[in-house]
C-alpha positions as CSV (number, residue, x, y, z in Angstrom):
1,M,0.0,0.0,0.0
2,T,1.1,3.6,-0.7
3,L,1.1,6.4,1.9
4,R,-1.8,8.1,0.1
5,S,-4.0,4.9,0.3
6,L,-3.1,4.4,3.9
7,M,-4.1,8.0,4.9
8,Q,-7.3,7.8,2.9
9,A,-8.4,4.4,4.3
10,G,-9.1,5.9,7.8
11,P,-11.4,8.7,6.6
12,A,-13.3,6.3,4.4
13,K,-14.2,4.1,7.3
14,A,-14.9,7.1,9.6
15,N,-17.3,8.6,7.0
16,E,-19.1,5.2,6.9
17,L,-19.6,5.3,10.7
18,F,-20.7,9.0,10.5
19,A,-23.4,7.9,7.9
20,K,-24.7,5.1,10.1
21,L,-24.8,7.4,13.2
22,S,-26.8,10.1,11.4
23,E,-29.4,7.5,10.4
24,T,-30.2,6.5,14.0
25,S,-33.0,8.0,16.1
26,D,-33.0,9.4,19.6
27,G,-34.5,6.2,20.9
28,A,-31.8,3.9,19.6
29,V,-29.4,4.6,22.5
30,K,-27.6,1.3,22.5
31,T,-27.0,1.5,18.8
32,R,-25.7,5.0,19.1
33,E,-23.4,4.1,21.9
34,R,-21.9,1.2,20.0
35,L,-21.4,3.1,16.7
36,F,-20.0,6.2,18.5
37,A,-17.5,4.0,20.4
38,E,-16.3,2.5,17.0
39,L,-16.1,6.1,15.5
40,K,-14.1,7.4,18.5
41,A,-11.6,4.5,18.3
42,E,-11.2,5.0,14.5
43,L,-10.6,8.7,14.8
44,E,-8.1,8.3,17.6
45,F,-6.3,5.6,15.7
46,H,-6.1,7.7,12.5
47,T,-4.7,10.7,14.3
48,S,-2.3,8.6,16.4
49,L,-0.8,7.1,13.3
50,E,0.0,10.5,11.9
51,E,1.5,11.8,15.1
52,Q,3.6,8.7,15.8
53,H,5.0,7.9,12.3
54,L,4.5,10.9,10.0
55,F,4.8,14.1,12.0
56,P,8.3,13.4,13.5
57,V,9.7,13.0,9.9
58,L,8.0,16.2,8.7
59,R,9.2,18.3,11.6
60,R,12.8,17.7,10.5
61,N,12.1,19.2,7.1
62,P,11.8,23.1,6.9
63,E,9.2,22.9,4.1
64,T,6.7,20.8,6.1
65,K,7.2,21.8,9.7
66,E,4.5,24.5,9.5
67,L,2.0,22.0,8.1
68,V,2.8,19.7,11.1
69,A,1.8,22.5,13.5
70,D,-1.5,23.1,11.7
71,A,-2.2,19.4,11.6
72,I,-1.6,19.1,15.3
73,R,-4.0,22.0,16.0
74,D,-6.6,20.2,13.8
75,N,-6.1,17.0,15.8
76,K,-6.6,18.8,19.1
77,E,-9.8,20.4,17.8
78,L,-11.0,17.0,16.6
79,R,-10.3,15.3,20.0
80,A,-12.1,18.1,21.8
81,K,-15.2,17.6,19.7
82,V,-15.1,13.8,20.2
83,A,-14.7,14.3,24.0
84,E,-17.7,16.6,24.1
85,L,-19.9,14.1,22.3
86,D,-18.6,11.3,24.4
87,G,-19.8,13.0,27.6
88,M,-23.2,13.8,26.1
89,A,-26.3,11.6,26.5
90,K,-26.9,9.7,23.3
91,N,-30.6,10.5,23.4
92,D,-30.0,14.2,23.7
93,A,-31.9,16.3,21.2
94,T,-28.6,18.2,20.3
95,F,-26.6,15.0,19.7
96,S,-27.3,15.0,15.9
97,E,-26.3,18.6,15.6
98,R,-23.0,18.2,17.5
99,L,-22.3,15.1,15.4
100,S,-22.7,17.1,12.2
101,E,-20.2,19.7,13.6
102,L,-17.7,16.9,14.3
103,Q,-18.2,15.5,10.8
104,K,-17.5,18.9,9.3
105,V,-14.3,19.2,11.3
106,F,-13.1,15.8,10.3
107,R,-13.9,16.4,6.6
108,Q,-11.9,19.6,6.7
109,H,-9.0,17.7,8.4
110,A,-9.1,15.0,5.7
111,R,-9.3,17.6,2.9
112,D,-6.2,19.4,4.3
113,D,-4.3,16.1,4.5
114,R,-5.2,15.2,0.9
115,K,-4.6,18.7,-0.7
116,E,-1.7,20.1,1.4
117,L,0.0,17.5,3.6
118,L,0.4,14.6,1.1
119,P,1.7,16.8,-1.8
120,A,4.2,18.5,0.6
121,V,5.3,15.1,1.8
122,Q,5.9,13.8,-1.7
123,R,7.9,16.9,-2.5
124,A,10.0,17.2,0.6
125,L,10.7,13.6,1.4
126,S,12.7,11.0,-0.5
127,E,11.2,7.7,-1.7
128,E,13.1,5.9,1.1
129,Q,11.7,8.2,3.7
130,V,8.1,7.9,2.4
131,Q,8.5,4.1,2.2
132,G,9.8,4.0,5.8
133,V,6.8,6.0,7.0
134,T,4.5,3.7,5.0
135,D,6.0,0.6,6.5
136,K,5.7,1.9,10.0
137,M,2.0,2.9,9.5
138,E,1.3,-0.5,8.0
139,A,2.9,-2.2,11.0
140,G,0.8,-0.1,13.3
141,I,-2.4,-0.9,11.4
142,A,-1.5,-4.6,11.4
143,E,-0.9,-4.5,15.2
144,A,-4.2,-2.8,15.8
145,E,-6.0,-5.4,13.7
146,Q,-4.3,-8.2,15.6
147,A,-5.3,-6.5,18.9
148,K,-8.9,-6.3,17.7
149,Q,-8.9,-10.0,16.7
150,D,-7.4,-11.0,20.1
151,E,-10.0,-9.0,21.9
152,A,-12.8,-10.5,19.8
153,E,-11.4,-14.0,20.4
154,E,-11.3,-13.3,24.2
155,R,-14.9,-12.1,24.1
156,R,-16.0,-15.2,22.3
157,A,-14.0,-17.3,24.8
158,N,-15.6,-15.5,27.7
159,A,-19.0,-15.9,26.2
160,R,-18.4,-19.6,25.6
161,Q,-17.2,-20.1,29.2
162,E,-20.2,-18.2,30.6
163,R,-22.5,-20.4,28.5
164,E,-20.8,-23.6,29.7
165,E,-21.0,-22.4,33.3
166,A,-24.7,-21.7,32.9
167,E,-25.3,-25.1,31.4
168,F,-23.2,-26.8,34.1
169,L,-25.2,-25.0,36.8
170,A,-28.5,-25.9,35.1
171,R,-27.4,-29.6,34.9
172,Q,-26.5,-29.5,38.6
173,A,-29.8,-28.0,39.6
174,E,-31.6,-30.6,37.5
175,L,-29.7,-33.4,39.2
176,R,-30.4,-32.0,42.6
177,E,-34.1,-31.9,41.7
178,Q,-34.1,-35.5,40.5
179,E,-32.3,-36.7,43.6
180,D,-34.7,-34.7,45.9
181,A,-37.7,-36.3,44.1
182,K,-36.1,-39.7,44.4
183,A,-35.5,-39.2,48.1
184,E,-39.1,-38.1,48.6
185,R,-40.4,-41.1,46.7
186,E,-38.3,-43.4,48.8
187,Q,-39.4,-41.8,52.0
188,A,-43.1,-42.0,51.0
189,A,-42.7,-45.7,50.1
190,A,-41.0,-46.3,53.5
191,E,-43.8,-44.6,55.3
192,Q,-46.4,-46.5,53.4
193,R,-44.7,-49.8,54.2
194,V,-44.7,-48.8,57.9
195,R,-48.4,-48.0,57.8
196,A,-49.2,-51.3,56.1
197,H,-47.2,-53.2,58.7
198,A,-49.0,-51.4,61.5
199,R,-52.4,-52.3,59.9
200,Q,-51.4,-55.9,59.6
201,V,-50.3,-56.1,63.3
202,A,-53.6,-54.4,64.4
203,D,-55.7,-56.7,62.3
204,A,-53.9,-59.8,63.7
205,A,-54.5,-58.5,67.3
206,L,-58.2,-57.9,66.8
207,K,-59.0,-61.1,64.8
208,P,-59.4,-63.5,67.8
209,V,-61.5,-61.1,69.8
210,T,-63.8,-60.6,66.8
211,A,-64.2,-64.3,66.3
212,M,-65.1,-64.9,69.9
213,A,-67.7,-62.1,69.8
214,K,-69.3,-63.6,66.7
215,A,-69.5,-67.0,68.5
216,V,-71.2,-65.5,71.5
217,D,-73.7,-63.7,69.3
218,E,-74.5,-66.9,67.4
219,A,-75.1,-68.8,70.7
220,A,-77.5,-66.1,71.9
221,R,-79.4,-66.1,68.7
222,Q,-79.8,-69.9,68.8
223,T,-81.0,-69.7,72.4
224,N,-83.6,-67.0,71.5
225,A,-84.7,-69.1,68.6
226,T,-85.2,-72.1,70.9
227,F,-87.3,-70.3,73.6
228,G,-88.8,-68.0,71.0
229,A,-91.9,-66.5,72.6
230,E,-92.4,-62.8,73.0
231,A,-88.7,-62.1,72.2
232,G,-89.5,-58.6,71.0
233,R,-91.6,-57.5,74.0
234,T,-90.2,-59.3,77.1
235,Q,-86.8,-60.8,77.9
236,S,-86.9,-64.7,77.6
237,P,-85.4,-66.8,80.4
238,A,-82.8,-68.1,77.9
239,L,-81.7,-64.6,77.0
240,A,-81.6,-63.6,80.6
241,L,-79.6,-66.7,81.4
242,T,-77.2,-65.9,78.5
243,N,-76.8,-62.3,79.5
244,M,-76.1,-63.4,83.1
245,F,-73.3,-65.8,82.2
246,M,-71.9,-64.2,79.1
247,W,-72.0,-60.5,80.1
248,P,-68.7,-60.6,81.9
249,W,-67.0,-62.2,79.0
250,L,-68.5,-59.7,76.5
251,G,-67.4,-56.8,78.6
252,A,-63.9,-58.1,78.9
253,M,-63.7,-58.7,75.1
254,Q,-65.1,-55.2,74.3
255,S,-62.6,-53.6,76.6
256,A,-59.8,-55.5,75.0
257,Q,-61.0,-54.5,71.6
258,Q,-61.1,-50.9,72.5
259,N,-57.9,-50.2,74.4
260,G,-55.8,-53.4,74.3
261,S,-55.9,-54.1,78.0
262,T,-55.2,-57.5,79.6
263,K,-57.7,-60.1,78.5
264,A,-59.5,-62.4,80.9
265,R,-58.9,-66.1,80.5
266,G,-61.4,-67.7,78.0
267,V,-63.9,-70.5,78.7
268,S,-62.8,-74.1,78.6
269,G,-62.0,-75.4,75.1
270,M,-61.3,-71.9,73.6
271,E,-58.0,-70.2,73.1
272,E,-56.9,-66.6,72.9
273,V,-54.1,-65.3,70.7
274,I,-52.0,-62.3,72.0
275,P,-49.9,-60.8,69.1
276,L,-46.5,-59.6,69.9
277,G,-45.2,-56.9,67.5
278,E,-41.9,-55.2,67.1
279,E,-40.5,-52.3,65.2
280,V,-38.2,-52.9,62.2
281,L,-35.6,-50.2,61.4
282,E,-35.6,-49.2,57.8
283,V,-32.8,-46.7,56.8
284,G,-33.3,-44.5,53.7
285,K,-31.5,-41.6,52.3
286,R,-32.2,-38.2,50.9
287,T,-30.1,-35.4,49.3
288,E,-29.6,-32.2,51.1
289,N,-28.2,-28.9,49.9
290,R,-24.9,-28.3,51.7
291,G,-24.3,-24.8,50.2
292,T,-23.4,-23.2,46.9
293,A,-19.9,-22.6,45.8
294,R,-19.4,-19.3,44.0
295,I,-16.5,-18.4,41.8
296,R,-16.3,-14.7,41.1
297,R,-13.9,-13.2,38.6
298,F,-12.7,-9.6,39.3
299,V,-10.1,-7.2,38.0
300,V,-7.0,-6.4,40.0
301,E,-4.9,-3.4,39.0
302,T,-1.1,-3.8,39.4
303,P,1.3,-0.9,38.9
304,I,4.1,-1.7,36.5
305,E,7.1,0.3,35.6
306,R,9.1,0.0,32.4
307,Q,12.2,2.0,31.4
308,V,12.5,3.2,27.8
309,T,15.3,5.1,26.2
310,L,14.2,8.4,24.5
311,Q,16.1,10.6,22.2
312,S,15.8,14.4,21.7
313,E,17.3,16.8,19.3
314,R,17.9,20.4,20.4
315,V,19.4,23.3,18.6
316,V,22.9,24.3,19.7
317,V,24.2,27.8,18.7
318,E,28.0,28.2,18.8
319,R,30.0,31.2,17.8
320,R,33.6,30.8,16.7
321,R,36.3,32.7,14.9
322,P,36.8,31.7,11.2
323,V,40.0,30.1,10.1
324,S,40.4,32.6,7.4
325,D,38.9,36.1,6.9
326,K,38.3,35.4,3.2
327,V,34.7,35.8,2.2
328,T,33.4,32.7,0.6
329,G,29.6,33.4,0.5
330,E,27.1,36.0,0.5
331,I,27.3,38.4,3.5
332,L,25.7,41.6,4.6
333,T,22.2,40.4,3.8
334,E,19.3,39.2,6.0
335,V,19.2,35.4,6.4
336,T,16.8,33.4,8.6
337,V,17.5,29.8,9.4
338,E,14.9,27.6,11.2
339,I,15.8,24.3,12.7
340,V,13.2,22.0,14.4
341,E,13.9,20.6,17.8
342,T,12.5,17.1,18.3
343,E,11.9,15.0,21.4
344,E,10.7,11.4,21.7
345,V,7.9,10.8,24.2
346,P,6.8,7.4,25.5
347,T,3.6,5.9,24.2
348,V,1.7,3.2,26.1
349,E,-0.5,0.6,24.5
350,K,-2.2,-2.4,26.2
351,R,-3.3,-5.6,24.6
352,L,-5.3,-8.5,26.2
353,R,-4.1,-12.1,26.3
354,L,-5.4,-15.2,28.0
355,R,-3.4,-15.9,31.2
356,E,-5.0,-19.1,32.6
357,E,-8.3,-20.9,32.8
358,I,-10.4,-21.8,35.8
359,V,-12.3,-25.1,35.4
360,V,-15.2,-25.6,37.8
361,R,-16.7,-29.1,38.2
362,T,-18.1,-31.4,40.9
363,E,-16.8,-34.7,42.1
364,R,-19.0,-37.4,43.6
365,A,-17.7,-39.4,46.6
366,Q,-19.2,-42.2,48.6
367,R,-19.0,-42.9,52.4
368,I,-20.5,-45.5,54.8
369,E,-22.2,-44.1,57.8
370,T,-23.6,-46.1,60.8
371,V,-27.1,-45.2,61.8
372,K,-27.9,-45.9,65.5
373,E,-31.6,-46.0,66.6
374,T,-33.8,-47.7,69.2
375,V,-36.6,-50.1,68.1
376,R,-39.4,-51.4,70.3
377,R,-41.0,-54.9,70.5
378,D,-43.7,-56.5,72.6
379,E,-42.8,-58.9,75.5
380,V,-45.2,-61.0,77.6
381,E,-45.3,-61.7,81.3
382,I,-47.2,-64.8,82.5
383,Q,-48.7,-65.0,86.0
384,Q,-50.0,-68.5,87.1
385,P,-51.7,-69.3,90.4
386,S,-50.2,-72.0,92.6
387,R,-52.1,-75.4,92.6
388,K,-51.6,-75.7,96.4
389,S,-53.3,-73.3,98.7
390,G,-51.2,-71.0,100.8
391,T,-48.3,-70.8,98.3
392,P,-47.5,-67.7,96.3
393,S,-48.1,-67.5,92.6
394,T,-45.2,-68.0,90.1
395,K,-44.3,-65.6,87.4
396,A,-42.7,-66.4,84.1
397,R,-41.4,-63.8,81.6
398,V,-41.1,-64.8,77.9
């Protein structure tokens, strides 16, 4: 690329951004902020290229040093307009007007470069000097493009990492929900088994009492059927006899059916069953949330010092006596000689690079834990009277 094409590439891109910004409305705040940030970076890059690589060469030439001073003033004015727009709200009613003023200043700056600065450069500088400036500007453009690519790659990497972290957290939440649901199902199943077992024990305890009550009722009905007369109005002798002898047994059986108290011994030829129950320990498991681990990325600023060697050129005026008093040139006329003093100043640029990656994952571990609990069971104590009178009864515990 030639120096002319390099210096015209920046204004072309800036004019394109100016056109896009002028088409936005006051409500498109986000779009204006994005386009203005791109325009600001492009204008700063364009002016910095000239100041770093072109102006130092032009200052050393008497024919172009005045043009450099004018160009620097134009750059200052351009930066002042950009700073004014940067601090203004993008939905301000005067934003479009101020943007038009900035565009006029930039067009005049580009026109001066094209009509005055570039022809003067071609006249005053040699081809080697022009090529050197061109190479330096191309290197600066390439470095800036590489920095943009690195920044875009880092943004994509950060977005990909954030997306993976979000997916990972979503999977963890789903797994926790599944484990919680499984634990709830297992707990409900265990409670249902305990209730079923309790019902079985209760049914087994009440079955003998219910059978005996049915037998007594059947005997009473048969007795009433035998004696039969006036059963509905008066009480028959058989019913009275049945009530007299069976009422204590019925009362004892009803009391045992209601509160499980000690049963009286049954009549001869009948047996009673006393169920003995016990508790069975069933150990389940459930998943509990032990806390959430948070990994926060934040920026730490570290001061860094670097040493750079800078050069400066200053004008030294020395007066000395000539070797010979013979006149070899024109004298006794007014002569003005101008020499430009130059000084190198440090420039600082920063670029982003990937330092390291933090990988977040979970690891599953198993452990064996002993559960200690107390279970209950029924025992029976038997008391039997002594067959001989006057001797105490014996007790047996089973």
